[in-house]
N, C-alpha and C positions, 0 to 999 in steps of 0.2 A: 598508028598512036596520034591522037586531036592533040591538041599546045595545049601545053596548062600553064599554067605563074607558079613563082614558087608555092605561094600559100598554097594555091587551088594542090599543088602535089601532099602537101603537110598535111591536108586537111581530108586526101584520100588517105590517107600514109594512119593518121592516126582513128580514121572511123574506120580501116581493115584490119588492126592493133586487139582496138576496144571489139567487132565482131569477135577477132579470134579469141576474146577471151584473156588477153594473156593476163601476168604481175608481172605485177610493179612493187618497187624499192631499191631500185640498186642503184640511185641516181635520182629518177622522177617517182614520182606519185599517181602521174592520169597517159594516159594514151596519148594526146596531144604532146605536152612535153618528151614525151618518146621520139616520135616524129619527130618535131623541131632535132634534135639529140644527132639521129639515125639519115634524118636528107639529111642536113647542114654537114655532119661527117661527110655525106658519103660524095656530096660535090666540093667537099674539096673547100667549104666554106668555113670562119671563126666561130664556135660555139655559143657567142657573142654577142655574133653578130643582129644587129635594131633587124630585125623582121617587119618593119613600116618600110623601111629606104628600100629592102627585097621584094617586096611582098608578089608588086606585079610584076616580078622579073621573069623571062619566058625561061621554060626549061623544055631542052633539050629531048625530043623522040632516045636517045642514048641517056640522056642522063635519067627520067625518068623509068629504061629496064633497069640502073643501074639503081637504083630506089629503090625500087620496086621487088629489087631480089632480093635486097639486103632487111626488107622488110619482111617477107616469107621465109628465111633465112630465120628468122628473131622467134618467126612463128613458129614452122619447123622443127628448128632445135630447143627451143623454150629456155636457151644461156640467155642470159641479164644481154644486156646491152652493149655492159661497159668491156666483156670478153669478147664481144665478137667488131668493139673500134681497140681495145685493147688500149684502151685512154678513159680514166675516172680524173673526179674532179675532189677536192675537200675543202671543201673555206677556201675558193675560188684558187687551189692549188691542182693544178694538175702531176698523174703519177700513173706511172704503169701498172696493167694486170692485165693476169692472166690464168688461164686455171687451176696451175697453182693454188693461188690462192685467195681468201675469201674479198670479196667487192670490198673497199673503202667503203664505210659510210654509218664510224662509233660519231657515237652525241659528246663522247673527250672532245673530239677537235672543236667542239665549240667553245668550248671552255677553257681547251688553250687557248684560238683565239682571243678570247672576250676578255680576258681579262681573270674570271670567273676566279681561279683558284690559287692569284696572284696571293690573298694578303693570309697565303696558309704560310707561301714559301717568304723568302730571305737571302741575303747573299750569301745566305753559306750551301743557298741548295744551287748543288757543283754536276752535282753527277746524278742520271736523271736514268731509272730504267721506266722500256717500253716492251711490258711485259705482254706471248704471245702477240707478237708487232707484225703478223700479215705478211703484205707485201708493203712493211715499212713505213705506211701512209703519216702512224700517228707519230712512229722517232723520225721522219725529218718535218713533221709541225715540230715539234718540241724542239728539236735546233734552231729551224727559224726564227719561233721566238721569243726563244731566251737567248742568244751568241755566243755567252759563256760560261756556259755546258758545255758536258759533257757528256751524252748520250747513249744508251745501253738499247739497242733492239735484239730480243730474243725471241725463243718461236720452234718447236718440236719438233716444224714440218723442214725439213735440209730445201723439199722444193719452192716453200714460201720465201724460206732466208734466201736463196737464187733471184725469189723475186725483187725482193727487199735490194738487193744486191746493186741489181737494176736500178734502183730511185734515189740509193746514197748517192750514187755514182752521177743518175741525173740533174740532182743539185747540188751536185757538187760540196758535199757534203762527207768523205770521206776519211775526212781528220780529224770529225768530231762525232758520227756515229760510226759505232763498231756492231759487230753482228753476230750474233754468239747463239747458237744451240744449243740449247737446251729443254729440260720436260719439268714445266712448270720452272721452279726458283731450284732443285739440283745442281746445277753450275754454276751456279751466280754469286761467290759469299758475299758479294757489296764489298761497305754499306751503299744504300741507296739515300740519297736523301727525295728522291722522288718517285714515286711506283704509281705506272700509265698501266692498268689492264683493259682489255674489253678479251677477255676471254668467253671459251664456251659455254653457253648460259640456257641452249632454251632448252628445254623439258622434254624427256619422252612421248608426249603426248601432241607437245607444238611440232618435233619432232619430222613423227607420224601424218603431221596432216598439214605437214610443210607446200607449198606450190613445185612444182620443176624449177623453176628457175632457180630457188632456194637449193634444193639437191642435188641443183647440175653445180654447187661450190664443193671447197671439199667438204662434208663432213664431219674430221674432227675441229674444225674449226666453231662446228653450233652443237654439237649436245658435247649435252652435260649432265644425262644420267634422270634418273625418273623424276629430280627434281629442278635438276638446271642447275644442281650445284655441288655438282661432285667436284670442281678447276676447285671453286672457294675456298670451298673447306680446305681443301691442300692450304692453300695460298692461306689464306689466313690462319691454320697453324707456325706456318718456314717464316712468311711476312719477317717479322717481328724483331729474328733477326741479322736480319740482312736490308735494317731500314735505320738508320742514322735517328742519331736521341729526340728529333726535334719534328722528321721526316713523316711525311705523308704520302697516303695511296690514296686514288682515284680508279672508281672503281663503276662499271657501267652493267646491268646486271638485264634490262631491255624493257620488255614484258616480264618479267617475273620475280617482280615485286613482293606480291603477294611471298609465294618459297623464296625470298630471299629474309619476310619476316620471320618468317616461321620457323627458320633455319635457326636465323638469330638474334632474337627477339629482347637478348638485355646488350646489344650492340650499337656502341652510340655512337651515330653517324650523321655528315649534314652532305644533304640531298640539296644534290645541284639545278636550277632550273634551265633546260631547256630547248631548244623547239616543239622539244616531244612532251612536256610535261616539268613536271619537277619529283622523276618517281622514276624513272632509268642508268641517273645516270647519282655519285656518292663519292664521299670523302670521308675518312675513315684515318682518324694518328693512332699512331705507334705506341701510344701508352692506352688507346682502348681494344688498341685487337690486340696487348697485354695482359687486358682483365680479361677474354673470353677465359 
């Protein structure tokens, strides 16, 4: 095996990923960024390594072989890279992840980090619910953003809750983040001052055309019925009774905005700006939900 620099190895790996036609969207958006992630991880280098400083570093044949094997595993299994490394990053925070839970990528993390929703909160905001918590990432981020609040992370999947427990402990938040099994809001009497929810919202037609990388994730966390709004309909019915008087609900609906508007044409919501646009995350008040 000929000598390669680190930058050369990354380029070769990116070309291999691109040729194989893998799909992205679980932390990276292109073959080069995915190659950087996998190569640095396999070599034991920090993911925030300055590539300019190490670009000409020589990679041994053994290291090349290890990286090539990982790239080939990514291609053969079509598993998201995060499942192979068992680590995902959201707003600069590291989380453990495996196949028991969906890879964390919620845009709600952005509005937690940048203070977008702070204007709707007050010193009365003390109880936060992260519904459909998955690996617990939003529950952890909420606890980190607001040190004075108590957070409940709830999910119907015991497997996902087991992963979430790892992350709660990893960030030493056992005293402030409680994990609960619940089918929607059924086991959650509240009241909550803020509800965060990244629900299963992918419509049936989109589910049928998902790349293999997304089909590697728990279907329960993605499939939202014919129009993607099955879970949301029940949530909107149940939420007001679990919300305090001035509570708000922050909901991600991804690319299903047309289906959302068709399902709730009269509902007054505030759309929140994210890196993916201003029509994928919304905020709705208890008062607006009561008017449905």
